[in-house]
C-alpha positions as a printed NumPy array, in Angstrom:
array([[  0.   ,   0.   ,   0.   ],
       [  2.785,   2.405,   0.953],
       [  4.601,   1.788,  -2.342],
       [  1.404,   2.416,  -4.301],
       [  0.721,   5.709,  -2.505],
       [  4.362,   6.8  ,  -2.94 ],
       [  4.418,   5.899,  -6.65 ],
       [  1.164,   7.701,  -7.453],
       [  2.028,  10.828,  -5.473],
       [  5.623,  11.688,  -4.558],
       [  7.459,   9.732,  -7.25 ],
       [  5.054,  10.936,  -9.911],
       [  5.571,  14.548,  -8.792],
       [  9.363,  14.145,  -8.772],
       [  9.398,  12.86 , -12.343],
       [  6.485,  14.758, -13.831],
       [  6.649,  18.315, -12.529],
       [ 10.064,  19.138, -13.965],
       [  9.314,  17.902, -17.472],
       [  8.622,  21.297, -18.971],
       [ 11.542,  22.934, -17.17 ],
       [ 13.99 ,  20.466, -18.726],
       [ 12.291,  19.472, -21.987],
       [ 11.072,  22.871, -23.192],
       [ 14.593,  23.738, -24.286],
       [ 14.629,  21.186, -27.086],
       [ 18.428,  20.712, -27.406],
       [ 18.406,  19.569, -23.78 ],
       [ 16.157,  16.59 , -24.6  ],
       [ 15.122,  16.382, -28.265],
       [ 12.055,  14.258, -28.997],
       [ 13.612,  13.098, -32.27 ],
       [ 16.776,  13.492, -34.303],
       [ 16.832,  14.172, -38.037],
       [ 20.341,  12.8  , -38.636],
       [ 21.918,   9.469, -37.681],
       [ 24.285,   9.459, -34.721],
       [ 27.899,  10.232, -35.585],
       [ 29.973,   7.177, -36.467],
       [ 33.307,   8.515, -35.228],
       [ 34.489,  10.863, -32.507],
       [ 35.555,  14.428, -33.201],
       [ 33.653,  14.767, -36.497],
       [ 30.574,  16.636, -35.221],
       [ 30.188,  20.28 , -36.181],
       [ 27.656,  22.864, -35.045],
       [ 25.996,  22.597, -38.475],
       [ 25.596,  18.822, -37.985],
       [ 24.066,  19.379, -34.549],
       [ 21.615,  21.957, -35.914],
       [ 20.674,  19.655, -38.814],
       [ 20.092,  16.825, -36.321],
       [ 17.727,  18.666, -33.978],
       [ 13.964,  18.5  , -34.554],
       [ 12.429,  21.112, -36.825],
       [ 10.233,  23.934, -35.489],
       [  7.002,  21.925, -35.808],
       [  8.353,  18.941, -33.869],
       [  9.886,  21.269, -31.276],
       [  6.557,  23.028, -30.733],
       [  4.759,  19.7  , -30.355],
       [  7.355,  18.583, -27.799],
       [  6.942,  21.809, -25.844],
       [  3.139,  21.554, -25.895],
       [  3.116,  17.933, -24.755],
       [  5.572,  18.51 , -21.914],
       [  3.693,  21.631, -20.813],
       [  0.413,  19.707, -20.638],
       [  1.963,  16.735, -18.846],
       [  4.001,  18.775, -16.377],
       [  1.582,  21.559, -15.484],
       [ -0.396,  21.692, -12.275],
       [ -3.793,  20.19 , -12.953],
       [ -6.818,  22.415, -12.244],
       [ -8.5  ,  19.734, -10.132],
       [ -5.337,  18.891,  -8.192],
       [ -5.704,  17.859,  -4.546],
       [ -2.404,  18.062,  -2.682],
       [ -0.982,  15.177,  -0.69 ],
       [ -2.745,  14.609,   2.627],
       [ -5.809,  16.676,   1.781],
       [ -8.381,  14.072,   0.835],
       [-12.071,  14.659,   0.812],
       [-12.493,  13.499,   4.382],
       [-16.072,  12.309,   3.973],
       [-14.577,   8.824,   3.679],
       [-12.861,   9.011,   7.073],
       [-15.309,   9.423,   9.931],
       [-13.585,   7.741,  12.885],
       [-11.919,  10.108,  15.361],
       [ -8.72 ,   8.024,  15.568],
       [ -8.307,   8.126,  11.783],
       [ -9.024,  11.861,  11.638],
       [ -6.334,  12.422,  14.298],
       [ -3.782,  10.506,  12.215],
       [ -4.681,  12.59 ,   9.182],
       [ -4.19 ,  15.803,  11.204],
       [ -0.76 ,  14.571,  12.356],
       [  0.2  ,  13.716,   8.779],
       [ -0.923,  17.136,   7.57 ],
       [  1.113,  18.81 ,  10.341],
       [  4.204,  16.847,   9.256],
       [  3.633,  17.905,   5.657],
       [  3.309,  21.555,   6.716],
       [  6.593,  21.297,   8.627],
       [  8.294,  19.819,   5.542],
       [  6.863,  22.608,   3.392],
       [  8.308,  25.204,   5.767],
       [ 11.702,  23.498,   5.769],
       [ 11.803,  23.42 ,   1.969],
       [ 10.787,  27.08 ,   1.786],
       [ 13.55 ,  28.054,   4.23 ],
       [ 16.119,  26.053,   2.225],
       [ 14.981,  27.826,  -0.935],
       [ 15.515,  31.282,   0.6  ],
       [ 18.098,  33.16 ,  -1.427],
       [ 18.458,  30.482,  -4.1  ],
       [ 18.289,  31.611,  -7.716],
       [ 16.879,  28.262,  -8.784],
       [ 14.363,  27.122,  -6.187],
       [ 13.468,  23.458,  -5.834],
       [  9.697,  23.274,  -5.437],
       [  8.844,  19.972,  -7.107],
       [  8.529,  18.011,  -3.865],
       [  7.03 ,  20.688,  -1.661],
       [  4.041,  18.874,  -0.14 ],
       [  1.646,  21.55 ,  -1.414],
       [  2.842,  20.786,  -4.961],
       [  2.635,  16.98 ,  -4.689],
       [ -0.649,  15.595,  -5.934],
       [ -2.599,  13.165,  -3.803],
       [ -2.787,  10.95 ,  -6.876],
       [ -2.19 ,  11.084, -10.609],
       [ -4.655,  13.34 , -12.459],
       [ -3.946,  13.412, -16.182]])
């Protein structure tokens, strides 16, 4: 159960949320190459690299797909914030409150670590991690 929850929430956020940040600059992760890989070392020129990269159309498609896959979904429910109509027992509600308090503490720690950084790491802030996969 724990592995299933982790895979559908935290691991998915870690892999999914940064897609656009890394894939939108097409040379960083091209979706296709228009030339075969070089057959010997030291023979690659800038012209060969530019001829190998996807054309504008393919690049735009790659950017659109990664934006859609990596964006925050409009119906997103963050980790630990279920619709609690399913949990009615007091003992269970107390455990949920404790879990939410731990998540809030983690969020604060991540925010303090990000203070002063040019490139902030927000992918695994609990408020940004979905309770489940929603694509």
